[in-house]
Structures are given as structure tokens and as C-alpha cells.
PyMOL commands that place a pseudoatom at each C-alpha (Angstrom):
pseudoatom trace, name=CA, resn=MET, resi=1, chain=A, elem=C, hetatm=0, pos=[151.566, -25.025, 122.119]
pseudoatom trace, name=CA, resn=GLY, resi=2, chain=A, elem=C, hetatm=0, pos=[148.332, -27.003, 121.566]
pseudoatom trace, name=CA, resn=GLN, resi=3, chain=A, elem=C, hetatm=0, pos=[147.120, -28.520, 118.363]
pseudoatom trace, name=CA, resn=CYS, resi=4, chain=A, elem=C, hetatm=0, pos=[144.667, -26.520, 116.230]
pseudoatom trace, name=CA, resn=GLU, resi=5, chain=A, elem=C, hetatm=0, pos=[141.186, -27.805, 115.586]
pseudoatom trace, name=CA, resn=ILE, resi=6, chain=A, elem=C, hetatm=0, pos=[140.553, -28.596, 111.943]
pseudoatom trace, name=CA, resn=GLY, resi=7, chain=A, elem=C, hetatm=0, pos=[137.261, -27.342, 110.617]
pseudoatom trace, name=CA, resn=ARG, resi=8, chain=A, elem=C, hetatm=0, pos=[135.368, -24.118, 110.839]
pseudoatom trace, name=CA, resn=ASP, resi=9, chain=A, elem=C, hetatm=0, pos=[134.012, -21.995, 113.618]
pseudoatom trace, name=CA, resn=GLY, resi=10, chain=A, elem=C, hetatm=0, pos=[130.981, -20.668, 111.767]
pseudoatom trace, name=CA, resn=PRO, resi=11, chain=A, elem=C, hetatm=0, pos=[128.100, -22.212, 109.889]
pseudoatom trace, name=CA, resn=SER, resi=12, chain=A, elem=C, hetatm=0, pos=[128.681, -24.331, 106.791]
pseudoatom trace, name=CA, resn=VAL, resi=13, chain=A, elem=C, hetatm=0, pos=[125.118, -23.986, 105.517]
pseudoatom trace, name=CA, resn=VAL, resi=14, chain=A, elem=C, hetatm=0, pos=[122.876, -20.981, 106.112]
pseudoatom trace, name=CA, resn=VAL, resi=15, chain=A, elem=C, hetatm=0, pos=[119.192, -21.234, 105.193]
pseudoatom trace, name=CA, resn=ALA, resi=16, chain=A, elem=C, hetatm=0, pos=[117.373, -17.941, 104.595]
pseudoatom trace, name=CA, resn=ALA, resi=17, chain=A, elem=C, hetatm=0, pos=[113.569, -17.958, 104.382]
pseudoatom trace, name=CA, resn=VAL, resi=18, chain=A, elem=C, hetatm=0, pos=[112.281, -15.505, 101.778]
pseudoatom trace, name=CA, resn=ASP, resi=19, chain=A, elem=C, hetatm=0, pos=[108.673, -14.709, 100.965]
pseudoatom trace, name=CA, resn=GLY, resi=20, chain=A, elem=C, hetatm=0, pos=[109.247, -11.404, 99.173]
pseudoatom trace, name=CA, resn=SER, resi=21, chain=A, elem=C, hetatm=0, pos=[108.317, -9.213, 102.159]
pseudoatom trace, name=CA, resn=PRO, resi=22, chain=A, elem=C, hetatm=0, pos=[110.672, -6.392, 103.168]
pseudoatom trace, name=CA, resn=THR, resi=23, chain=A, elem=C, hetatm=0, pos=[111.712, -8.184, 106.370]
pseudoatom trace, name=CA, resn=SER, resi=24, chain=A, elem=C, hetatm=0, pos=[112.430, -11.427, 104.536]
pseudoatom trace, name=CA, resn=LEU, resi=25, chain=A, elem=C, hetatm=0, pos=[114.540, -9.585, 101.962]
pseudoatom trace, name=CA, resn=ARG, resi=26, chain=A, elem=C, hetatm=0, pos=[116.516, -7.946, 104.792]
pseudoatom trace, name=CA, resn=ALA, resi=27, chain=A, elem=C, hetatm=0, pos=[116.941, -11.407, 106.328]
pseudoatom trace, name=CA, resn=ALA, resi=28, chain=A, elem=C, hetatm=0, pos=[118.234, -12.729, 102.999]
pseudoatom trace, name=CA, resn=ALA, resi=29, chain=A, elem=C, hetatm=0, pos=[120.704, -9.850, 102.699]
pseudoatom trace, name=CA, resn=TYR, resi=30, chain=A, elem=C, hetatm=0, pos=[121.925, -10.477, 106.257]
pseudoatom trace, name=CA, resn=ALA, resi=31, chain=A, elem=C, hetatm=0, pos=[122.248, -14.223, 105.576]
pseudoatom trace, name=CA, resn=ALA, resi=32, chain=A, elem=C, hetatm=0, pos=[124.100, -13.592, 102.303]
pseudoatom trace, name=CA, resn=GLY, resi=33, chain=A, elem=C, hetatm=0, pos=[126.611, -11.295, 103.992]
pseudoatom trace, name=CA, resn=LEU, resi=34, chain=A, elem=C, hetatm=0, pos=[127.154, -13.787, 106.787]
pseudoatom trace, name=CA, resn=ALA, resi=35, chain=A, elem=C, hetatm=0, pos=[127.515, -16.705, 104.379]
pseudoatom trace, name=CA, resn=ARG, resi=36, chain=A, elem=C, hetatm=0, pos=[129.964, -14.754, 102.203]
pseudoatom trace, name=CA, resn=ARG, resi=37, chain=A, elem=C, hetatm=0, pos=[132.145, -13.788, 105.165]
pseudoatom trace, name=CA, resn=GLN, resi=38, chain=A, elem=C, hetatm=0, pos=[132.058, -17.312, 106.626]
pseudoatom trace, name=CA, resn=LYS, resi=39, chain=A, elem=C, hetatm=0, pos=[132.567, -18.961, 103.209]
pseudoatom trace, name=CA, resn=SER, resi=40, chain=A, elem=C, hetatm=0, pos=[129.322, -20.846, 103.796]
pseudoatom trace, name=CA, resn=VAL, resi=41, chain=A, elem=C, hetatm=0, pos=[126.705, -22.088, 101.372]
pseudoatom trace, name=CA, resn=LEU, resi=42, chain=A, elem=C, hetatm=0, pos=[123.532, -20.001, 101.320]
pseudoatom trace, name=CA, resn=VAL, resi=43, chain=A, elem=C, hetatm=0, pos=[120.259, -21.784, 100.678]
pseudoatom trace, name=CA, resn=VAL, resi=44, chain=A, elem=C, hetatm=0, pos=[117.424, -19.384, 99.945]
pseudoatom trace, name=CA, resn=ALA, resi=45, chain=A, elem=C, hetatm=0, pos=[114.144, -21.098, 100.780]
pseudoatom trace, name=CA, resn=HIS, resi=46, chain=A, elem=C, hetatm=0, pos=[110.854, -19.859, 99.369]
pseudoatom trace, name=CA, resn=VAL, resi=47, chain=A, elem=C, hetatm=0, pos=[107.630, -21.611, 100.318]
pseudoatom trace, name=CA, resn=ILE, resi=48, chain=A, elem=C, hetatm=0, pos=[104.707, -21.152, 97.967]
pseudoatom trace, name=CA, resn=THR, resi=49, chain=A, elem=C, hetatm=0, pos=[101.505, -21.174, 99.966]
pseudoatom trace, name=CA, resn=THR, resi=50, chain=A, elem=C, hetatm=0, pos=[98.188, -20.778, 98.177]
pseudoatom trace, name=CA, resn=PRO, resi=51, chain=A, elem=C, hetatm=0, pos=[95.900, -18.504, 100.203]
pseudoatom trace, name=CA, resn=ALA, resi=52, chain=A, elem=C, hetatm=0, pos=[93.444, -20.676, 102.164]
pseudoatom trace, name=CA, resn=LEU, resi=53, chain=A, elem=C, hetatm=0, pos=[90.412, -18.526, 101.346]
pseudoatom trace, name=CA, resn=LEU, resi=54, chain=A, elem=C, hetatm=0, pos=[90.628, -19.451, 97.665]
pseudoatom trace, name=CA, resn=GLY, resi=55, chain=A, elem=C, hetatm=0, pos=[89.832, -23.076, 98.442]
pseudoatom trace, name=CA, resn=VAL, resi=56, chain=A, elem=C, hetatm=0, pos=[86.799, -22.154, 100.562]
pseudoatom trace, name=CA, resn=ALA, resi=57, chain=A, elem=C, hetatm=0, pos=[84.975, -20.416, 97.727]
pseudoatom trace, name=CA, resn=GLY, resi=58, chain=A, elem=C, hetatm=0, pos=[84.304, -23.652, 95.831]
pseudoatom trace, name=CA, resn=ALA, resi=59, chain=A, elem=C, hetatm=0, pos=[84.611, -24.896, 92.265]
pseudoatom trace, name=CA, resn=THR, resi=60, chain=A, elem=C, hetatm=0, pos=[83.697, -21.544, 90.708]
pseudoatom trace, name=CA, resn=THR, resi=61, chain=A, elem=C, hetatm=0, pos=[87.111, -20.218, 91.711]
pseudoatom trace, name=CA, resn=ILE, resi=62, chain=A, elem=C, hetatm=0, pos=[89.199, -22.789, 89.832]
pseudoatom trace, name=CA, resn=GLY, resi=63, chain=A, elem=C, hetatm=0, pos=[90.220, -20.097, 87.342]
pseudoatom trace, name=CA, resn=ALA, resi=64, chain=A, elem=C, hetatm=0, pos=[91.118, -17.741, 90.177]
pseudoatom trace, name=CA, resn=ILE, resi=65, chain=A, elem=C, hetatm=0, pos=[93.167, -20.435, 91.909]
pseudoatom trace, name=CA, resn=SER, resi=66, chain=A, elem=C, hetatm=0, pos=[94.994, -21.176, 88.671]
pseudoatom trace, name=CA, resn=SER, resi=67, chain=A, elem=C, hetatm=0, pos=[95.701, -17.480, 88.164]
pseudoatom trace, name=CA, resn=VAL, resi=68, chain=A, elem=C, hetatm=0, pos=[96.976, -17.081, 91.735]
pseudoatom trace, name=CA, resn=ASP, resi=69, chain=A, elem=C, hetatm=0, pos=[99.167, -20.186, 91.379]
pseudoatom trace, name=CA, resn=GLU, resi=70, chain=A, elem=C, hetatm=0, pos=[100.686, -18.781, 88.184]
pseudoatom trace, name=CA, resn=THR, resi=71, chain=A, elem=C, hetatm=0, pos=[101.435, -15.492, 89.930]
pseudoatom trace, name=CA, resn=LEU, resi=72, chain=A, elem=C, hetatm=0, pos=[102.999, -17.295, 92.896]
pseudoatom trace, name=CA, resn=ASP, resi=73, chain=A, elem=C, hetatm=0, pos=[105.168, -19.342, 90.518]
pseudoatom trace, name=CA, resn=GLU, resi=74, chain=A, elem=C, hetatm=0, pos=[106.265, -16.136, 88.768]
pseudoatom trace, name=CA, resn=VAL, resi=75, chain=A, elem=C, hetatm=0, pos=[107.241, -14.614, 92.125]
pseudoatom trace, name=CA, resn=ALA, resi=76, chain=A, elem=C, hetatm=0, pos=[109.303, -17.727, 92.915]
pseudoatom trace, name=CA, resn=GLU, resi=77, chain=A, elem=C, hetatm=0, pos=[111.021, -17.589, 89.526]
pseudoatom trace, name=CA, resn=ASP, resi=78, chain=A, elem=C, hetatm=0, pos=[111.796, -13.896, 89.988]
pseudoatom trace, name=CA, resn=LEU, resi=79, chain=A, elem=C, hetatm=0, pos=[113.332, -14.636, 93.397]
pseudoatom trace, name=CA, resn=ARG, resi=80, chain=A, elem=C, hetatm=0, pos=[115.367, -17.477, 91.841]
pseudoatom trace, name=CA, resn=ARG, resi=81, chain=A, elem=C, hetatm=0, pos=[116.778, -15.107, 89.201]
pseudoatom trace, name=CA, resn=GLN, resi=82, chain=A, elem=C, hetatm=0, pos=[117.641, -12.521, 91.864]
pseudoatom trace, name=CA, resn=VAL, resi=83, chain=A, elem=C, hetatm=0, pos=[119.461, -15.113, 93.978]
pseudoatom trace, name=CA, resn=GLU, resi=84, chain=A, elem=C, hetatm=0, pos=[121.436, -16.397, 90.990]
pseudoatom trace, name=CA, resn=LYS, resi=85, chain=A, elem=C, hetatm=0, pos=[122.380, -12.894, 89.823]
pseudoatom trace, name=CA, resn=GLU, resi=86, chain=A, elem=C, hetatm=0, pos=[123.345, -11.515, 93.243]
pseudoatom trace, name=CA, resn=SER, resi=87, chain=A, elem=C, hetatm=0, pos=[125.254, -14.602, 94.357]
pseudoatom trace, name=CA, resn=VAL, resi=88, chain=A, elem=C, hetatm=0, pos=[127.467, -14.385, 91.272]
pseudoatom trace, name=CA, resn=ARG, resi=89, chain=A, elem=C, hetatm=0, pos=[127.908, -10.643, 91.810]
pseudoatom trace, name=CA, resn=ILE, resi=90, chain=A, elem=C, hetatm=0, pos=[129.160, -11.040, 95.385]
pseudoatom trace, name=CA, resn=GLY, resi=91, chain=A, elem=C, hetatm=0, pos=[131.004, -14.345, 94.891]
pseudoatom trace, name=CA, resn=LEU, resi=92, chain=A, elem=C, hetatm=0, pos=[128.752, -16.527, 97.016]
pseudoatom trace, name=CA, resn=GLU, resi=93, chain=A, elem=C, hetatm=0, pos=[127.794, -20.169, 96.606]
pseudoatom trace, name=CA, resn=ALA, resi=94, chain=A, elem=C, hetatm=0, pos=[124.005, -20.120, 96.774]
pseudoatom trace, name=CA, resn=ARG, resi=95, chain=A, elem=C, hetatm=0, pos=[121.105, -22.397, 95.974]
pseudoatom trace, name=CA, resn=PHE, resi=96, chain=A, elem=C, hetatm=0, pos=[117.433, -21.517, 95.632]
pseudoatom trace, name=CA, resn=ARG, resi=97, chain=A, elem=C, hetatm=0, pos=[114.696, -23.889, 96.749]
pseudoatom trace, name=CA, resn=ALA, resi=98, chain=A, elem=C, hetatm=0, pos=[111.026, -23.270, 96.123]
pseudoatom trace, name=CA, resn=GLU, resi=99, chain=A, elem=C, hetatm=0, pos=[108.567, -25.687, 97.725]
pseudoatom trace, name=CA, resn=ARG, resi=100, chain=A, elem=C, hetatm=0, pos=[104.790, -25.756, 98.029]
pseudoatom trace, name=CA, resn=GLY, resi=101, chain=A, elem=C, hetatm=0, pos=[102.972, -26.238, 101.303]
pseudoatom trace, name=CA, resn=ASP, resi=102, chain=A, elem=C, hetatm=0, pos=[102.842, -24.958, 104.848]
pseudoatom trace, name=CA, resn=ALA, resi=103, chain=A, elem=C, hetatm=0, pos=[105.643, -22.450, 105.406]
pseudoatom trace, name=CA, resn=TYR, resi=104, chain=A, elem=C, hetatm=0, pos=[106.780, -23.793, 108.782]
pseudoatom trace, name=CA, resn=THR, resi=105, chain=A, elem=C, hetatm=0, pos=[106.659, -27.451, 107.749]
pseudoatom trace, name=CA, resn=GLU, resi=106, chain=A, elem=C, hetatm=0, pos=[108.542, -26.846, 104.512]
pseudoatom trace, name=CA, resn=LEU, resi=107, chain=A, elem=C, hetatm=0, pos=[111.188, -24.628, 106.146]
pseudoatom trace, name=CA, resn=VAL, resi=108, chain=A, elem=C, hetatm=0, pos=[111.858, -27.348, 108.719]
pseudoatom trace, name=CA, resn=ARG, resi=109, chain=A, elem=C, hetatm=0, pos=[112.141, -29.934, 105.942]
pseudoatom trace, name=CA, resn=ILE, resi=110, chain=A, elem=C, hetatm=0, pos=[114.478, -27.734, 103.875]
pseudoatom trace, name=CA, resn=ALA, resi=111, chain=A, elem=C, hetatm=0, pos=[116.694, -26.952, 106.880]
pseudoatom trace, name=CA, resn=ASP, resi=112, chain=A, elem=C, hetatm=0, pos=[116.898, -30.656, 107.725]
pseudoatom trace, name=CA, resn=ASP, resi=113, chain=A, elem=C, hetatm=0, pos=[117.516, -31.697, 104.089]
pseudoatom trace, name=CA, resn=GLU, resi=114, chain=A, elem=C, hetatm=0, pos=[120.280, -29.128, 103.719]
pseudoatom trace, name=CA, resn=ARG, resi=115, chain=A, elem=C, hetatm=0, pos=[121.779, -29.934, 107.137]
pseudoatom trace, name=CA, resn=ALA, resi=116, chain=A, elem=C, hetatm=0, pos=[121.533, -26.264, 108.064]
pseudoatom trace, name=CA, resn=ASP, resi=117, chain=A, elem=C, hetatm=0, pos=[123.757, -24.826, 110.755]
pseudoatom trace, name=CA, resn=LEU, resi=118, chain=A, elem=C, hetatm=0, pos=[121.685, -21.640, 110.925]
pseudoatom trace, name=CA, resn=VAL, resi=119, chain=A, elem=C, hetatm=0, pos=[118.235, -20.502, 109.811]
pseudoatom trace, name=CA, resn=VAL, resi=120, chain=A, elem=C, hetatm=0, pos=[117.636, -16.790, 109.145]
pseudoatom trace, name=CA, resn=VAL, resi=121, chain=A, elem=C, hetatm=0, pos=[114.120, -15.372, 108.907]
pseudoatom trace, name=CA, resn=GLY, resi=122, chain=A, elem=C, hetatm=0, pos=[112.531, -11.953, 108.856]
pseudoatom trace, name=CA, resn=ALA, resi=123, chain=A, elem=C, hetatm=0, pos=[110.385, -10.819, 111.763]
pseudoatom trace, name=CA, resn=SER, resi=124, chain=A, elem=C, hetatm=0, pos=[106.680, -11.019, 111.063]
pseudoatom trace, name=CA, resn=ALA, resi=125, chain=A, elem=C, hetatm=0, pos=[104.903, -7.720, 110.581]
pseudoatom trace, name=CA, resn=ARG, resi=126, chain=A, elem=C, hetatm=0, pos=[101.459, -9.243, 111.172]
pseudoatom trace, name=CA, resn=ALA, resi=127, chain=A, elem=C, hetatm=0, pos=[99.734, -8.185, 114.381]
pseudoatom trace, name=CA, resn=GLY, resi=128, chain=A, elem=C, hetatm=0, pos=[98.012, -11.550, 114.857]
pseudoatom trace, name=CA, resn=HIS, resi=129, chain=A, elem=C, hetatm=0, pos=[101.333, -13.303, 115.219]
pseudoatom trace, name=CA, resn=ARG, resi=130, chain=A, elem=C, hetatm=0, pos=[101.755, -11.739, 118.641]
pseudoatom trace, name=CA, resn=LEU, resi=131, chain=A, elem=C, hetatm=0, pos=[98.921, -13.984, 119.802]
pseudoatom trace, name=CA, resn=VAL, resi=132, chain=A, elem=C, hetatm=0, pos=[99.276, -17.092, 117.645]
pseudoatom trace, name=CA, resn=GLY, resi=133, chain=A, elem=C, hetatm=0, pos=[103.021, -17.112, 117.074]
pseudoatom trace, name=CA, resn=SER, resi=134, chain=A, elem=C, hetatm=0, pos=[105.028, -16.459, 113.967]
pseudoatom trace, name=CA, resn=ILE, resi=135, chain=A, elem=C, hetatm=0, pos=[107.038, -18.902, 111.906]
pseudoatom trace, name=CA, resn=ALA, resi=136, chain=A, elem=C, hetatm=0, pos=[110.169, -17.426, 113.496]
pseudoatom trace, name=CA, resn=VAL, resi=137, chain=A, elem=C, hetatm=0, pos=[108.897, -18.223, 116.983]
pseudoatom trace, name=CA, resn=ARG, resi=138, chain=A, elem=C, hetatm=0, pos=[107.923, -21.742, 115.927]
pseudoatom trace, name=CA, resn=LEU, resi=139, chain=A, elem=C, hetatm=0, pos=[111.397, -22.318, 114.440]
pseudoatom trace, name=CA, resn=VAL, resi=140, chain=A, elem=C, hetatm=0, pos=[113.053, -21.097, 117.636]
pseudoatom trace, name=CA, resn=ARG, resi=141, chain=A, elem=C, hetatm=0, pos=[110.810, -23.359, 119.717]
pseudoatom trace, name=CA, resn=ALA, resi=142, chain=A, elem=C, hetatm=0, pos=[111.703, -26.337, 117.533]
pseudoatom trace, name=CA, resn=GLY, resi=143, chain=A, elem=C, hetatm=0, pos=[115.221, -26.008, 118.934]
pseudoatom trace, name=CA, resn=ARG, resi=144, chain=A, elem=C, hetatm=0, pos=[116.859, -27.799, 116.014]
pseudoatom trace, name=CA, resn=TRP, resi=145, chain=A, elem=C, hetatm=0, pos=[119.162, -25.031, 114.729]
pseudoatom trace, name=CA, resn=PRO, resi=146, chain=A, elem=C, hetatm=0, pos=[120.189, -21.567, 115.779]
pseudoatom trace, name=CA, resn=VAL, resi=147, chain=A, elem=C, hetatm=0, pos=[117.624, -19.122, 114.385]
pseudoatom trace, name=CA, resn=THR, resi=148, chain=A, elem=C, hetatm=0, pos=[118.365, -15.480, 113.654]
pseudoatom trace, name=CA, resn=VAL, resi=149, chain=A, elem=C, hetatm=0, pos=[115.335, -13.204, 113.341]
pseudoatom trace, name=CA, resn=VAL, resi=150, chain=A, elem=C, hetatm=0, pos=[116.032, -10.040, 111.365]
pseudoatom trace, name=CA, resn=PRO, resi=151, chain=A, elem=C, hetatm=0, pos=[113.740, -7.040, 111.998]
for i in range(1, 151): cmd.bond("trace and resi %d" % i, "trace and resi %d" % (i + 1))
show_as sticks, trace
zoom trace
């Protein structure tokens, strides 16, 4: 009889990208279930991206930008609370990371920082992504980790 390999067969760290959309929340639920079954660490990544059109309008929109930023921070804090509450409820080791910037760039950085074995994202519901490419497609093309896209 051969010697057994020491270690694990599944992922040690699962990164789930969450932006609050229905597909991203399904992706997070899928990632949480997988991480719980595999006894992995779940890292929920939320990238705060200020809408580009706000910056185009000029200095008169500083109040609007501040208001939008506050709302985006509140969304991130709400997601953080949900992750903390649900991870305790299901007995899962989870961390929440909120970063500001370009979603693709920050997700790549988070996955690298966390030494992810798997990245889970929701499928984009935007029609334009069929032409330009979604974050999910860009992550797959990066070829750095297995990527699961949840519909």
C-alpha cells in the first residue's frame, strides 16, 4: 500500500467577489458553501468604484461625489456585517476586504495578496460586456487561478 499525500485536495483560500448584485450574492453563497465543505478560508472581496461620470461633471459635483462615496462606504459596511454574521452562523472562517479602485485590478491584487486557490465571481448581467468583456472573462484570461463564474 502506498503512502498518503499530506495536505488537502481542495482550495485553502477562496476569494469571492461581491458588489451587491444578485449574481455576486449567489457567487458569494456558492463560495461560502464550498469553503465550508472544504474547510477553507473565505475572503469576500468588495471593490468600491466611484462612477466615472461623477468626475466628468466638474467641481460643482463635489457634494454629489461626497454623497455617493458615503453611500458606497455604507454598502461596504453593510456587506461586512453580513459576512461576519453569516460566517459565524454557518461556522466558516471568513474575512471581508473592501478596496477602492478598478474592480479587475483590485480583485487581482486581493487574490494575489491572499494567495487564493480559487476566485468565484457572478456572471455579468450587462449587455455591453458581451462585446468588451466582463471582469469574469478578464480573470479567466489572466490564468492565475481557477475562476468559477456563477450565473
